[in-house]
VOMI-842263 format. One line per 3 residues: number of its first residue (from 1); their letters; for each residue x, y, z of N, C-alpha, C. Coordinates in steps of 0.05 Angstrom, whole numbers, plus 5000, padded with zeros to 4 digits. Each point is the difference from the previous one (the first is absolute). Layout:
BEGIN
NUM> A> X/Y/Z/X/Y/Z/X/Y/Z ~ ...
// end
This chain:
BEGIN
1> XXX> 5055/4502/4751/4985/5032/4997/4993/5008/5036 ~ 5014/5025/5000/4995/5012/5028/4970/5010/4994 ~ 4992/4998/5029/4967/5005/4996/4995/5026/5011
4> XXX> 4996/5019/4983/4998/5027/5009/4979/5011/5028 ~ 5010/5016/5013/4984/5008/5025/4979/5023/4986 ~ 4977/4997/5003/4986/5031/4991/4975/4995/5026
7> XXX> 5002/5021/5025/4989/5002/5018/4973/4998/4998 ~ 4983/5007/4975/4970/4998/4991/5001/4978/4988 ~ 5007/4978/4994/4996/4979/4992/4985/4980/5017
10> XXX> 4980/4997/4985/4980/4978/5014/5011/4972/5010 ~ 4996/4998/5034/5004/4968/5000/4979/4984/4996 ~ 4998/4970/5003/4980/4986/4996/4982/4999/5029
13> XXX> 5008/5017/5020/4983/5003/5022/4984/5028/4988 ~ 5003/5013/4989/4992/5026/5003/4976/4992/4975 ~ 5007/4980/4981/4982/4989/4982/4977/4987/5011
16> XXX> 5007/4978/5018/4979/4986/5007/4987/5020/5023 ~ 5011/5019/5015/4979/5016/5016/4982/5009/4978 ~ 5008/5014/4975/4980/5010/4989/4976/4983/4989
19> XXX> 5009/4977/4990/4983/4980/4998/4978/4993/5025 ~ 5012/4998/5020/4980/4998/5026/4976/5015/4998 ~ 5019/5034/4994/4984/5018/5010/4974/5010/4979
22> XXX> 5003/4985/4976/4982/5003/4979/4971/4983/5011 ~ 4976/5006/4989/4979/4987/5005/4991/4982/4975 ~ 4997/4974/5010/4981/4985/4984/5025/4983/4981
25> XXX> 4988/4994/4979/5022/4976/4981/5023/5021/4987 ~ 5021/4993/5003/5021/5010/4983/5002/4987/4969 ~ 4992/5019/4981/5001/4988/4973/5025/5019/4986
28> XXX> 5016/4981/4993/5025/5016/4989/5001/5017/4962 ~ 4985/5018/5009/4997/5021/4972/5019/5021/5005 ~ 5005/5011/4976/5021/5031/5005/4984/5019/5026
31> XXX> 4980/4997/4998/4984/5017/5023/5002/4994/5024 ~ 4995/4971/4999/5006/4995/5032/5035/4999/5004 ~ 5009/4990/4988/5036/5008/5004/5004/5026/5008
34> XXX> 4986/5019/4987/5009/5028/5005/4985/5007/5028 ~ 4980/4990/5002/4991/5000/5030/5010/4989/5023 ~ 5014/4981/4996/5022/4987/5015/5023/5015/4999
37> XXX> 5013/5002/4983/5023/5017/5001/4997/5026/5007 ~ 4980/5012/5004/4989/5025/5013/4998/5002/5029 ~ 4988/4970/5004/4995/4999/5039/5034/4993/5002
40> XXX> 5017/4983/4994/5023/4989/5006/5021/5027/4998 ~ 5004/5015/4983/5004/5026/4999/5001/5015/5032 ~ 4974/5003/5001/4979/5015/5023/5018/4986/5026
43> XXX> 5001/4978/5003/5010/4975/5023/5032/5011/4995 ~ 5016/4997/4982/5033/5000/4995/5000/5028/5021 ~ 4986/5028/4991/5004/5024/5006/4998/4993/5027
46> XXX> 4977/4998/5015/4997/5000/5026/5022/4980/5016 ~ 5005/4986/4989/5024/4976/5011/5031/5020/4999 ~ 4998/5016/4979/5025/5014/5002/4998/5027/5020
49> XXX> 4982/5008/5003/4990/5018/5020/5003/4992/5027 ~ 4996/4975/5004/5006/4991/5029/5029/4989/5002 ~ 5019/5005/4979/5027/4990/5008/5015/5010/5020
52> XXX> 4990/5027/5009/5019/5012/5025/5006/5026/4995 ~ 5018/5009/5016/5006/5024/5001/5025/5011/4996 ~ 5009/5025/4999/5031/5006/4991/5010/4996/5017
55> XXX> 4999/4997/5027/5022/4990/5022/5002/4969/4999 ~ 4987/4984/4989/5008/4974/5000/5023/4997/4974 ~ 5003/5014/4984/5015/4994/4980/5017/5026/4988
58> XXX> 5010/5019/5012/5017/5026/5010/5020/4986/5006 ~ 5021/5009/4988/5032/4997/5003/5000/5029/5025 ~ 5016/4986/5018/5007/5018/5020/5020/4993/5020
61> XXX> 5018/5015/5010/4997/5033/4992/5013/5007/4971 ~ 4988/5019/4999/5006/5011/4965/5019/5018/4998 ~ 5022/5001/4976/5016/5021/5000/5000/5022/4991
64> XXX> 5004/5022/5006/4988/5025/4993/5023/5018/4994 ~ 4994/5021/4987/5017/5014/4990/4995/5031/5016 ~ 5013/5016/5005/4995/5025/5008/5006/5026/4970
67> XXX> 4983/5011/5009/4988/5021/4976/5030/5014/4992 ~ 5014/5010/5015/5020/5011/5001/5023/4994/4991 ~ 4997/4968/4991/5024/4987/4991/5014/5009/4972
70> XXX> 5016/4998/4988/5009/5004/4978/4994/4965/4986 ~ 4990/5006/4970/4995/4982/4989/5031/4979/5003 ~ 5021/5006/4994/5021/4976/5002/4997/4991/5024
73> XXX> 4993/5006/5026/5002/4991/5017/4971/4985/5004 ~ 4978/5007/4991/4981/4985/4995/5001/4969/4982 ~ 5008/5006/4980/5015/4981/4976/5013/4977/5016
76> XXX> 5019/5012/5014/5025/4975/5013/4972/4987/5028 ~ 4987/5011/5010/4984/4995/5019/4983/4974/4990 ~ 4984/5010/4979/4983/4981/4987/5018/4973/4991
79> XXX> 5022/5003/4987/5018/4986/4989/5002/4971/5026 ~ 5016/5023/5012/5008/4978/5029/4977/4986/5012 ~ 4975/5007/4999/4981/4987/5009/4977/4986/4983
82> XXX> 5013/4997/4977/4988/4978/4974/4971/5014/5001 ~ 4993/5024/4997/4973/5017/4993/4998/5011/4977 ~ 4976/5002/4991/5003/5018/4977/4976/5022/5001
85> XXX> 4995/4994/5031/4986/5033/5008/4991/4996/5027 ~ 5003/5028/5011/4992/5003/5026/4987/5026/5007 ~ 4981/4994/5027/4986/5025/5013/5025/5023/5011
88> XXX> 4989/5024/4990/5021/5022/5008/4988/5018/5021 ~ 5012/5003/5025/4997/5015/5024/5003/5020/5003 ~ 4993/5015/5015/5001/5037/5003/5013/4994/5024
91> XXX> 5018/5026/5012/5015/5008/5029/4983/4988/5022 ~ 4967/4990/4998/4988/4994/5023/5003/4969/4999 ~ 5001/4987/4976/5005/4974/4996/4974/4993/4988
94> XXX> 4983/5017/4981/4974/4997/4992/5010/4995/4977 ~ 4980/4981/4986/5000/4990/4970/4997/5028/4984 ~ 5007/5008/4988/4996/5025/4984/5002/4996/4965
97> XXX> 5009/4974/4995/4999/4995/4967/5016/4971/4997 ~ 4998/4990/4976/5014/4978/4997/5016/5005/4976 ~ 5020/4984/4990/5022/5000/4983/5005/4976/4990
100> XXX> 5009/4992/4979/4995/4974/4986/5023/5005/4974 ~ 5011/4983/4987/5009/4998/4979/4991/5020/4982 ~ 4975/4992/4995/4989/5015/4975/5003/5029/5005
103> XXX> 5004/5010/5029/5001/5042/5001/5029/4997/4991 ~ 5016/4983/5005/5032/5006/4988/5000/5003/4970 ~ 4985/4978/4996/4998/4995/4960/4985/5031/4987
106> XXX> 4982/4998/5015/4986/5033/4988/5018/5029/5010 ~ 5015/4994/5024/5022/5029/4996/5023/4997/4981 ~ 5006/4980/4996/5013/4992/4978/4994/5008/4968
109> XXX> 4970/4999/4999/4993/5008/4975/4993/4972/4984 ~ 5002/4979/5008/4988/4974/4990/4982/4994/5012 ~ 4980/4980/4982/4976/4991/5006/5000/4977/5028
112> XXX> 4982/5006/5008/5000/4982/5030/4999/4973/4999 ~ 4994/4989/4973/5002/4974/4995/5031/4996/4991 ~ 5013/5011/5001/5038/4998/4991/5012/4983/5017
115> XXX> 5013/4977/4995/5016/4976/5017/5025/5012/4996 ~ 5020/4990/5014/5028/5004/5005/5016/5003/4971 ~ 4988/4986/4983/5017/4994/4973/4985/5027/4983
118> XXX> 4983/5014/5002/4989/5022/4993/5015/5025/5006 ~ 5005/5004/5030/5023/5016/5012/5023/4995/4983 ~ 5015/4981/5001/5027/4992/4991/5006/5015/4967
121> XXX> 4973/4989/4988/5005/5002/4970/4990/5029/4999 ~ 4984/5018/5015/5004/5031/5001/5013/5015/5001 ~ 5020/4987/5024/5022/5012/5010/5023/4998/4978
124> XXX> 5003/4977/4985/5018/4997/4981/4998/5020/4974 ~ 4971/4995/4992/4999/5015/4979/4992/5034/4997 ~ 5003/5008/5028/5001/5027/5001/5031/5013/5012
127> XXX> 5017/4981/5005/5026/4998/5009/5007/5019/5029 ~ 4980/4999/5016/4994/5006/5024/4986/4982/5018 ~ 5006/4996/5024/4980/4990/5020/4976/5012/5009
130> XXX> 4981/4993/4999/4971/5019/5006/5001/5000/5026 ~ 5011/4974/5020/4993/5003/5025/5017/5022/5009 ~ 5028/5008/4994/5011/5027/5008/4985/5019/5006
133> XXX> 4977/5005/4984/4987/5025/5005/4977/4996/5024 ~ 5002/4977/5014/4992/4998/5018/5005/5008/5029 ~ 5033/5007/5001/5019/5003/5023/4995/5019/5017
136> XXX> 4992/5029/4992/4986/5014/5018/4974/5005/5001 ~ 4979/4982/5004/4983/4998/5002/4993/4985/5029 ~ 4975/5004/5007/4987/4988/5028/4967/4984/4995
139> XXX> 5003/4984/5019/4971/4987/4997/4979/5010/4998 ~ 4998/5016/5016/4975/5021/4999/4992/5010/4972 ~ 5017/5008/4982/4993/5007/4970/5000/4988/4978
142> XXX> 4999/4962/5009/4991/4985/4985/4980/4979/5003 ~ 4994/5003/5033/4974/4977/5015/4982/5014/4987 ~ 4985/4973/5002/4968/5004/4988/4986/5009/5024
145> XXX> 4988/5017/4999/4980/5011/5023/4971/5014/4992 ~ 4985/4996/5015/4995/4997/5031/5005/4963/4993 ~ 5010/4987/5023/5002/4973/4997/4967/4989/4998
148> XXX> 5003/4964/4996/4969/4994/5002/5012/4978/5019 ~ 4985/5000/5024/5011/4987/5025/4967/4987/5005 ~ 5003/4980/5016/4983/4982/5015/5005/4998/5027
151> XXX> 4981/4993/5016/5000/4991/5032/5007/4966/4997 ~ 5007/4994/5026/5006/4971/5001/4970/4981/4998 ~ 4977/5020/5006/4970/4990/5002/4993/4991/4970
154> XXX> 5004/5012/4980/4993/5008/4971/5005/4972/4996 ~ 4979/4989/4982/5004/4974/4992/5013/4996/4975 ~ 5004/4974/4994/5018/4996/4976/4985/5008/4974
157> XXX> 4972/4996/4996/4986/5007/4979/5004/5034/4998 ~ 5001/5012/5028/5001/5028/4992/5024/5010/4987 ~ 5029/4983/5010/5022/5007/4992/5000/4991/4971
160> XXX> 4992/4977/4988/4999/4996/4972/4982/5028/4981 ~ 4981/5001/5014/4986/5023/4981/5017/5030/5004 ~ 5015/5003/5023/5028/5024/4997/5017/4994/4973
163> XXX> 5010/4974/5005/5019/4996/4983/4994/5010/4970 ~ 4971/4987/4996/4989/5010/4971/4990/5025/4999 ~ 4989/5008/5018/4992/5031/4993/5022/5024/4990
166> XXX> 5024/4995/5018/5019/5010/5004/5022/5001/4980 ~ 5000/4975/4991/5019/4987/4982/5034/5002/5014 ~ 5002/4985/5019/5017/5004/5021/5009/4971/5009
169> XXX> 5029/4994/5002/5010/4973/5012/4998/4997/5026 ~ 5003/5019/5019/5004/4998/5034/4977/5019/5010 ~ 4990/4995/5025/4986/5013/5019/5014/4995/5025
172> XXX> 5005/5031/5010/5015/4999/5034/4971/4999/5015 ~ 5004/4979/5023/4980/4994/5018/5001/5020/5026 ~ 4990/5020/5005/5012/5021/5016/4965/4998/5029
175> XXX> 5012/5006/5023/4979/5013/5021/4982/5027/4989 ~ 4990/4997/5024/4979/5018/4994/5009/5028/5000 ~ 5029/5000/5011/5009/5028/4996/5029/5007/4981
178> XXX> 4995/4977/4980/5021/4999/4973/5026/4993/5007 ~ 5009/4982/5023/5020/4995/5003/5003/4970/4985 ~ 5022/4992/4994/4996/4972/4976/5009/4976/5023
181> XXX> 4983/4986/4992/5001/4966/5014/5005/4985/4988 ~ 4997/5003/4970/5008/4975/4981/4998/5011/4971 ~ 4998/4982/4985/4994/4999/4970/4998/4972/4986
184> XXX> 4974/5008/4986/4991/4977/4981/5009/5008/4967 ~ 5013/4981/4988/5000/5000/4979/4984/4985/4980 ~ 4993/5006/4973/4985/4978/4985/5010/4976/4995
187> XXX> 5025/4996/4999/4998/4970/5007/5004/4989/5027 ~ 4994/5012/5018/4993/4991/5027/4972/4995/4999 ~ 4986/5018/4988/4972/4988/5000/4991/4977/4982
190> XXX> 5015/4997/4975/4996/4983/4983/5007/4971/5023 ~ 5023/5003/5004/5008/4974/5018/4981/4991/5022 ~ 4988/5020/5014/4981/4994/5021/4978/4990/4988
193> XXX> 4991/5012/4976/4975/4988/4984/5011/4972/4990 ~ 5012/4994/4993/5009/4976/4980/4997/4976/5024 ~ 5010/5008/5023/5002/4974/5022/4980/4990/5012
196> XX> 4975/5022/4992/4970/4985/5009/4984/4986/4978 ~ 5014/5005/4970/4981/4986/4991/5013/4975/4988
// end
């Protein structure tokens, strides 16, 4: 059975550190266990907060789309690069949005959780391709904006919180002027945390 990676999973070191932090004799009762767990959890959070910064795990350079690109060009670009989403830049090269498969699905009138077979099934049911309605549209029409972005020095704990708070799967990493430097996905974050457990 493959071991699942839970970034908040307590390590033996967390538990031992918690037990050493407690005063006096450790009697393993439910109350004591809860106290050990609480201290261990706090120590695990401190460990996660010290994991590093965005610049250490971001993918760079990042593939960006221009907001004036047609959706046909954008879909081809994303397919060619094997990505499911990307930052969108304006004519100055500043990140002004993010586009993902979810935005395409939303524009097609499908749930954002739909998979490829849902698209195929829907196309076959209505006897027309839902994607054909995207031909005369542009990236800026469907991108998510304003973008949720972070800086190189943003901690991984803060990145994790941004993912949770905004229910997103990728965060562009930008300089102070908004120019893209890299990108972090949820899977990048989970992978980095799993390597430390």
